[in-house]
DRENDO-1510 file (C-alpha; in Angstrom, 1 decimal, always signed):
<recs>
REC; n; res; u; v; w
REC; 1; MET; -11.3; -16.4; -18.7 .
REC; 2; ALA; -13.8; -14.4; -20.7 .
REC; 3; LYS; -12.4; -11.6; -22.9 .
REC; 4; GLY; -13.9; -8.9; -20.9 .
REC; 5; ASP; -12.7; -10.4; -17.9 .
REC; 6; LYS; -9.2; -9.2; -18.5 .
REC; 7; PHE; -9.9; -5.7; -17.8 .
REC; 8; TYR; -10.6; -6.2; -14.0 .
REC; 9; PHE; -7.2; -8.0; -13.7 .
REC; 10; ASP; -5.5; -5.2; -15.7 .
REC; 11; ASN; -7.1; -2.5; -13.6 .
REC; 12; TYR; -5.6; -4.4; -10.4 .
REC; 13; LYS; -2.0; -4.8; -12.0 .
REC; 14; ALA; -1.9; -1.3; -12.7 .
REC; 15; CYS; -3.0; -0.1; -9.2 .
REC; 16; ALA; -0.2; -2.4; -7.7 .
REC; 17; GLU; +2.1; -0.7; -10.3 .
REC; 18; LEU; +1.2; +2.7; -8.7 .
REC; 19; ALA; +1.7; +1.3; -5.3 .
REC; 20; LYS; +5.1; -0.1; -6.0 .
REC; 21; LYS; +6.5; +3.2; -7.4 .
REC; 22; ALA; +4.7; +5.0; -4.7 .
REC; 23; ALA; +6.3; +3.2; -2.0 .
REC; 24; ALA; +9.6; +3.5; -3.8 .
REC; 25; TYR; +9.4; +7.2; -4.1 .
REC; 26; LEU; +8.7; +7.2; -0.5 .
REC; 27; VAL; +11.9; +5.7; +0.3 .
REC; 28; GLU; +13.9; +8.0; -1.8 .
REC; 29; CYS; +12.1; +11.0; -0.1 .
REC; 30; LEU; +13.0; +9.9; +3.2 .
REC; 31; GLU; +16.5; +9.2; +2.2 .
REC; 32; ASN; +17.2; +12.3; +0.8 .
REC; 33; TYR; +14.8; +14.4; +2.9 .
REC; 34; ASP; +14.9; +18.1; +2.6 .
REC; 35; PRO; +12.2; +20.0; +4.4 .
REC; 36; ASP; +12.5; +22.9; +1.8 .
REC; 37; LYS; +11.1; +20.5; -0.8 .
REC; 38; ILE; +8.6; +18.7; +1.2 .
REC; 39; GLU; +5.4; +20.8; -1.3 .
REC; 40; ASP; +7.2; +19.3; -4.5 .
REC; 41; MET; +7.4; +15.6; -2.7 .
REC; 42; LEU; +3.6; +15.9; -1.9 .
REC; 43; LYS; +2.8; +16.9; -5.6 .
REC; 44; GLU; +5.0; +14.2; -6.8 .
REC; 45; MET; +3.0; +11.5; -4.6 .
REC; 46; HIS; -0.1; +12.7; -5.3 .
REC; 47; GLY; +0.3; +11.8; -8.9 .
REC; 48; PHE; +0.5; +8.3; -7.7 .
REC; 49; GLU; -2.3; +8.5; -5.6 .
REC; 50; HIS; -4.5; +10.4; -8.1 .
REC; 51; GLY; -3.9; +7.7; -10.8 .
REC; 52; ALA; -4.8; +5.1; -8.2 .
REC; 53; ASP; -8.1; +7.0; -7.8 .
REC; 54; MET; -8.8; +7.0; -11.6 .
REC; 55; LYS; -8.3; +3.1; -11.8 .
REC; 56; LYS; -10.7; +2.8; -8.8 .
REC; 57; HIS; -13.3; +5.1; -10.9 .
REC; 58; GLU; -12.9; +2.9; -13.8 .
REC; 59; MET; -13.6; -0.2; -11.9 .
REC; 60; SER; -16.6; +1.4; -10.5 .
REC; 61; ALA; -18.0; +2.4; -13.8 .
REC; 62; ALA; -17.5; -1.0; -15.2 .
REC; 63; LEU; -19.0; -3.0; -12.5 .
REC; 64; ALA; -22.0; -0.8; -12.8 .
REC; 65; LYS; -22.6; -1.5; -16.5 .
REC; 66; ALA; -21.5; -5.2; -16.1 .
REC; 67; PHE; -23.7; -8.1; -16.5 .
REC; 68; VAL; -21.4; -10.9; -15.6 .
REC; 69; THR; -18.3; -10.5; -13.7 .
REC; 70; PRO; -15.4; -13.3; -13.1 .
REC; 71; VAL; -16.1; -13.1; -9.3 .
REC; 72; ASP; -18.6; -11.3; -7.4 .
REC; 73; ARG; -18.9; -7.7; -8.2 .
REC; 74; GLU; -18.9; -6.9; -4.3 .
REC; 75; ASP; -15.2; -8.8; -4.2 .
REC; 76; LEU; -14.3; -7.0; -7.2 .
REC; 77; ASP; -15.2; -3.5; -5.8 .
REC; 78; LEU; -13.4; -4.3; -2.1 .
REC; 79; MET; -10.4; -5.3; -3.9 .
REC; 80; SER; -10.5; -2.0; -5.8 .
REC; 81; HIS; -10.7; -0.2; -2.4 .
REC; 82; GLN; -8.0; -2.2; -0.6 .
REC; 83; LEU; -5.7; -1.1; -3.6 .
REC; 84; ASP; -6.5; +2.3; -3.8 .
REC; 85; ASN; -6.1; +2.5; +0.3 .
REC; 86; VAL; -2.6; +1.5; +0.0 .
REC; 87; LEU; -1.9; +4.6; -2.1 .
REC; 88; ASP; -3.9; +7.1; +0.1 .
REC; 89; LEU; -1.8; +5.8; +3.3 .
REC; 90; LEU; +1.5; +6.2; +1.4 .
REC; 91; GLU; +0.5; +9.6; +0.5 .
REC; 92; GLU; -0.7; +10.3; +4.2 .
REC; 93; VAL; +3.1; +9.6; +5.5 .
REC; 94; LEU; +4.4; +12.4; +3.4 .
REC; 95; GLN; +1.6; +14.7; +4.5 .
REC; 96; LYS; +2.1; +14.2; +7.9 .
REC; 97; LEU; +5.7; +15.2; +7.8 .
REC; 98; TYR; +4.3; +18.3; +6.0 .
REC; 99; ILE; +1.9; +18.8; +8.6 .
REC; 100; TYR; +4.2; +18.3; +11.7 .
REC; 101; ASP; +6.8; +20.3; +10.0 .
REC; 102; VAL; +9.4; +17.7; +10.5 .
REC; 103; LYS; +13.2; +18.6; +9.7 .
REC; 104; THR; +15.0; +15.3; +10.2 .
REC; 105; ILE; +13.9; +12.0; +9.4 .
REC; 106; GLN; +14.3; +9.0; +12.1 .
REC; 107; PRO; +16.4; +6.0; +10.6 .
REC; 108; ASP; +13.8; +3.8; +11.7 .
REC; 109; ALA; +11.3; +5.5; +9.2 .
REC; 110; ILE; +13.7; +4.9; +6.3 .
REC; 111; GLU; +13.8; +1.1; +7.4 .
REC; 112; TYR; +10.3; +0.8; +7.6 .
REC; 113; ALA; +9.6; +2.5; +4.3 .
REC; 114; LYS; +11.8; -0.1; +2.6 .
REC; 115; HIS; +9.7; -2.9; +4.2 .
REC; 116; LEU; +6.6; -1.1; +2.6 .
REC; 117; VAL; +8.3; -1.6; -0.9 .
REC; 118; LYS; +8.6; -5.3; +0.0 .
REC; 119; GLY; +4.7; -5.3; +0.9 .
REC; 120; CYS; +3.8; -3.5; -2.4 .
REC; 121; GLU; +6.2; -5.8; -4.6 .
REC; 122; SER; +4.5; -8.7; -2.8 .
REC; 123; PHE; +1.0; -7.9; -3.7 .
REC; 124; TYR; +2.1; -6.5; -7.3 .
REC; 125; ASP; +3.5; -10.3; -7.8 .
REC; 126; ILE; +0.1; -11.5; -6.4 .
REC; 127; MET; -1.7; -9.4; -9.0 .
REC; 128; ASN; +0.0; -10.7; -11.8 .
REC; 129; GLU; -0.9; -14.3; -10.7 .
REC; 130; PHE; -4.8; -13.4; -9.9 .
REC; 131; GLU; -6.4; -13.6; -13.3 .
REC; 132; ASN; -5.3; -17.5; -13.0 .
REC; 133; PHE; -6.1; -17.9; -9.6 .
REC; 134; LYS; -8.0; -21.3; -10.0 .
REC; 135; LYS; -4.9; -22.6; -11.8 .
REC; 136; SER; -1.7; -21.0; -10.2 .
REC; 137; LYS; +1.1; -22.7; -8.0 .
REC; 138; LYS; +2.5; -19.3; -7.0 .
REC; 139; ILE; -0.5; -17.3; -5.5 .
REC; 140; HIS; -0.8; -19.0; -2.3 .
REC; 141; PRO; +2.9; -18.8; -1.1 .
REC; 142; LEU; +2.7; -15.1; -2.4 .
REC; 143; ILE; +0.1; -14.4; -0.1 .
REC; 144; ILE; +2.0; -15.9; +2.7 .
REC; 145; ILE; +5.1; -13.8; +1.8 .
REC; 146; CYS; +2.8; -10.8; +2.1 .
REC; 147; ASN; +1.5; -11.9; +5.5 .
REC; 148; ASP; +5.1; -12.3; +6.7 .
REC; 149; ILE; +6.3; -8.7; +6.0 .
REC; 150; GLU; +3.6; -7.1; +7.8 .
REC; 151; GLU; +4.6; -9.4; +10.8 .
REC; 152; GLU; +8.3; -7.7; +10.0 .
REC; 153; CYS; +6.7; -4.6; +10.1 .
REC; 154; ASP; +4.9; -5.0; +13.5 .
REC; 155; LYS; +8.3; -6.0; +15.2 .
REC; 156; LEU; +9.5; -3.0; +13.6 .
REC; 157; TYR; +7.0; -0.8; +14.8 .
REC; 158; LEU; +7.1; -2.2; +18.4 .
REC; 159; ALA; +10.9; -1.3; +18.1 .
REC; 160; SER; +10.7; +1.9; +16.6 .
REC; 161; MET; +8.0; +3.5; +19.0 .
REC; 162; ARG; +9.9; +2.3; +22.2 .
REC; 163; ARG; +13.3; +4.0; +20.9 .
REC; 164; ILE; +11.0; +7.4; +20.5 .
REC; 165; THR; +9.8; +7.0; +24.0 .
REC; 166; LYS; +13.1; +6.6; +25.4 .
REC; 167; SER; +14.7; +9.3; +23.3 .
REC; 168; ASP; +15.6; +12.6; +24.2 .
REC; 169; MET; +13.2; +14.3; +21.6 .
REC; 170; SER; +10.9; +16.9; +22.7 .
REC; 171; THR; +7.1; +16.0; +23.6 .
REC; 172; GLN; +5.6; +17.5; +20.6 .
REC; 173; GLU; +8.3; +15.5; +18.2 .
REC; 174; LYS; +7.5; +12.5; +19.9 .
REC; 175; ILE; +3.7; +12.9; +19.7 .
REC; 176; SER; +4.6; +13.6; +15.7 .
REC; 177; TRP; +6.8; +10.7; +15.4 .
REC; 178; TYR; +4.2; +8.3; +16.8 .
REC; 179; LYS; +1.6; +9.6; +14.7 .
REC; 180; ILE; +3.9; +9.1; +11.6 .
REC; 181; PHE; +4.8; +5.6; +12.7 .
REC; 182; ASP; +1.1; +4.5; +13.3 .
REC; 183; CYS; +0.3; +5.7; +9.2 .
REC; 184; LEU; +3.4; +3.7; +8.3 .
REC; 185; GLU; +1.9; +0.9; +10.4 .
REC; 186; ALA; -1.5; +1.4; +8.6 .
REC; 187; CYS; +0.1; +1.3; +5.2 .
REC; 188; ALA; +1.7; -2.1; +6.0 .
REC; 189; ASP; -1.7; -3.4; +7.4 .
REC; 190; ALA; -3.1; -2.2; +4.2 .
REC; 191; CYS; -0.7; -4.1; +2.1 .
REC; 192; GLU; -1.8; -7.2; +3.8 .
REC; 193; HIS; -5.5; -6.7; +3.6 .
REC; 194; VAL; -4.8; -7.0; -0.1 .
REC; 195; GLY; -3.1; -10.3; +0.0 .
REC; 196; GLU; -6.1; -11.3; +2.6 .
REC; 197; CYS; -8.7; -10.1; -0.1 .
REC; 198; VAL; -7.3; -12.1; -2.7 .
REC; 199; GLY; -7.1; -15.2; -0.3 .
REC; 200; SER; -10.8; -14.6; +0.2 .
REC; 201; ILE; -11.9; -14.4; -3.3 .
REC; 202; ILE; -9.7; -17.6; -3.9 .
REC; 203; MET; -11.5; -19.6; -1.0 .
REC; 204; LYS; -15.0; -18.4; -2.4 .
REC; 205; ASN; -14.5; -19.5; -5.9 .
REC; 206; THR; -12.4; -22.7; -6.1 .
</recs>
């Protein structure tokens, strides 16, 4: 690997680290939820999201100037966007709690957030192998783990939505929680897309 190539992979590792921290913080917020502190939670979460934005801007600037890149610059740019999208969606979960003035947290939402931590941890592990993708024996199994976690999330999403439908919540509460779980599901999909993007890059370059 050329010396300058390390920048790209280090950038991805930093983004993945932010996603891991943001997902863990989401679990913390849901487990210790206090509606009176939601604005403080939003500020804290925005710090993680803003950090990922800065990494994305650094990547865009580097790609604009680069003459040679380790893989296609379009793929490097796509990966940067996929990672940033995970952070955007993690932040959006808290934003929805704020918008819908949620007072108490559904237990399924905490369980789902814990799955998102697993998803972010799995693609963090993938990013630590990514720069050696041509030789790594670990990266393909890690991508499979990432896919498996998303399948677990799909099952939890279906069960959670059904429980909400059958509950005695008000119609407005049900609609709010449908939208929150849609956002959680989008987070899980975004985590899987990171793994799929790495798999696509490996296939093109080996």
